[in-house]
C-alpha positions in Angstrom: -131.8 1.2 46.1 -135.2 -0.2 46.7 -136.9 0.3 43.1 -134.9 2.0 40.3 -133.6 1.3 37.3 -130.1 1.5 35.8 -128.7 4.0 33.1 -129.2 1.1 30.3 -132.7 0.5 31.2 -133.6 4.5 30.7 -131.3 4.8 27.6 -132.9 1.7 25.8 -136.3 3.4 26.9 -135.4 6.3 25.2 -134.6 4.7 22.2 -137.6 2.2 22.5 -139.4 6.1 22.9 -138.2 7.5 19.3 -136.2 9.9 21.3 -132.7 11.2 19.7 -130.1 12.8 21.5 -129.0 16.5 20.3 -126.8 19.3 21.2 -122.5 18.9 20.8 -122.6 16.7 24.6 -125.4 14.4 22.7 -126.7 14.1 26.8 -130.2 15.9 26.4 -132.6 13.8 24.2 -135.5 14.8 22.6 -138.7 13.2 21.5 -142.6 12.7 21.6 -144.0 11.2 24.6 -148.0 10.6 25.0 -148.4 13.4 22.1 -146.0 15.9 24.2 -142.7 16.9 22.7 -140.6 16.5 25.5 -136.9 17.4 26.1 -134.9 15.1 29.1 -130.6 16.1 30.2 -129.6 12.4 30.9 -125.4 12.0 31.4 -124.7 8.3 30.6 -121.7 7.1 32.4 -122.4 3.1 32.3 -124.8 0.5 31.3 -125.0 -1.2 34.9 -124.7 1.9 37.3 -128.0 2.6 38.7 -129.5 6.2 38.7 -129.8 7.9 41.7 -133.4 8.7 43.2 -133.4 12.3 43.0 -131.8 12.3 39.5 -134.6 9.9 38.4 -137.8 12.2 40.2 -136.1 15.1 38.2 -136.0 13.3 34.5 -139.4 11.3 35.2 -141.1 15.7 35.6 -139.0 16.2 32.5 -141.5 13.5 30.6 -144.5 14.3 32.3 -144.7 11.3 34.3 -144.1 10.1 38.4 -141.1 8.0 39.0 -142.6 4.9 39.8 -144.7 5.8 35.9 -140.9 5.7 34.7 -139.3 2.8 36.2 -142.8 0.9 35.4 -141.8 1.9 31.5 -138.6 1.3 31.8 -138.9 -2.0 33.2 -142.0 -2.9 30.8 -144.2 -3.6 33.5 
């Protein structure tokens, strides 16, 4: 994958931005990003597993940003 992030990087991004897991399976995260309450669905498996491009785009859309913005924020750019 040319430009992606790992599941561990995304999980740390969520935690760093105050998102908390909700629900029975803990795969939904809720938090506030840029002053807007957001819900993102994230199925965590392994820290080093890369997130597929389509999945990453979907999660970025749920967070109200582009895929590249999400990648940059998660990587700390």
